N, C-alpha and C positions, 0 to 999 in steps of 0.2 A: 127243056130247061128245068132244072131242079132248083127250087127256091130254097129249100131247107131239107136236110137229111138227118135223121136220128136213128139209132139202132139200139135196141134193148133185147137182151137174151133172157129166156126163161126156160130152163130145163131142155135145152136142145132146139127150141124153136126161136129163130131170129125174127124180130119184127123190124121192118124198115118202114119209115114214114117220110113222106114228102108232100109238100103242097106246091103245085105248079099250075100255071095257066095253060100249058101245052105239054103234051107228051105224045110219043109215037110208039106204037107197038103193033105187031101183026095181028090180023083178025083170026083168032083161034077160040075154040070152045073145047070143053073137056071131052067132047065126043069126036074131035077131029083126029086125023092120023098122027099129028104131032103129039097130042096127049095120050094116044094109045101106047106110046113108047114109055110112059111114066113108070110102069112096073120094072122095065128093063133098066132104066136110069137109076131107080132106087136100089135095085138089086146089085148094081155096080158099086154101091157105097157113096154115090153122089147125093147131094142135097138138092131138093127141088124148090124153085122160087115161083111164087104166084103173086100177081098184082090184084089184091082184093078190091082195088079201086075201080076195076073195070068189070061190069056185068058180063060182057061177052067173053071174057077170059076165064070166068069162074063158073060157067054153066048156071048163072043166076045166084051163086052163093057168095055174094060180095059184101062190101062194107054196108051198103044200104040195107040189105036183108038182116045183117048182123045187128045193126043199130035199131032199126024200126020194127023188126019182128022178133028175132031170137039169135043170139050169138051161136047157138048150136046149129041152126040152119045155115049160117054163113061160115064163119071162121071155123067152127067145129067140124063141119063137113070137109073143109079144105084140109084140116089137120088129119082127119080120118083117111083122106086120099093119099097122104104121105108128104104133103108140102111142109117143109121145115123152115122156109124163109117166106114170110108173108109181108107184102107191102100194103100199107094202110094209111088212111088219113085220120085214123082214130086210134093212135098209139096207146094212150092211157087205157081206153076201153078194152083193146085187144090184150094188152099185158095183164090187166085185171082178170079178164076171162081165162087166159092161159093159166094163171095162177090158180083160179077156181077149179079148173079141170086137172090141175097138177101136171101141166106140160111145160 
């Protein structure tokens, strides 16, 4: 169930935000076989989506790390991996960060 959805673009990176009481996603981490396919996906011209709201989907580079430690350790790392669509519960902060790094 998605309670609210907003999208803001900054230089090719799309930011999706939602706040929900429940969500379902497969258990994956960036060292899984699924994410090993990321370079192939990006090479095909496709865009990659990541939910920064889930620690286990981001190899620990999630919203929490971005807010409490450093945006570079969280969202910055995800951008460096090639993710161009980032789901977050902290839209304003992510958009501000992406503008700061000119992405």
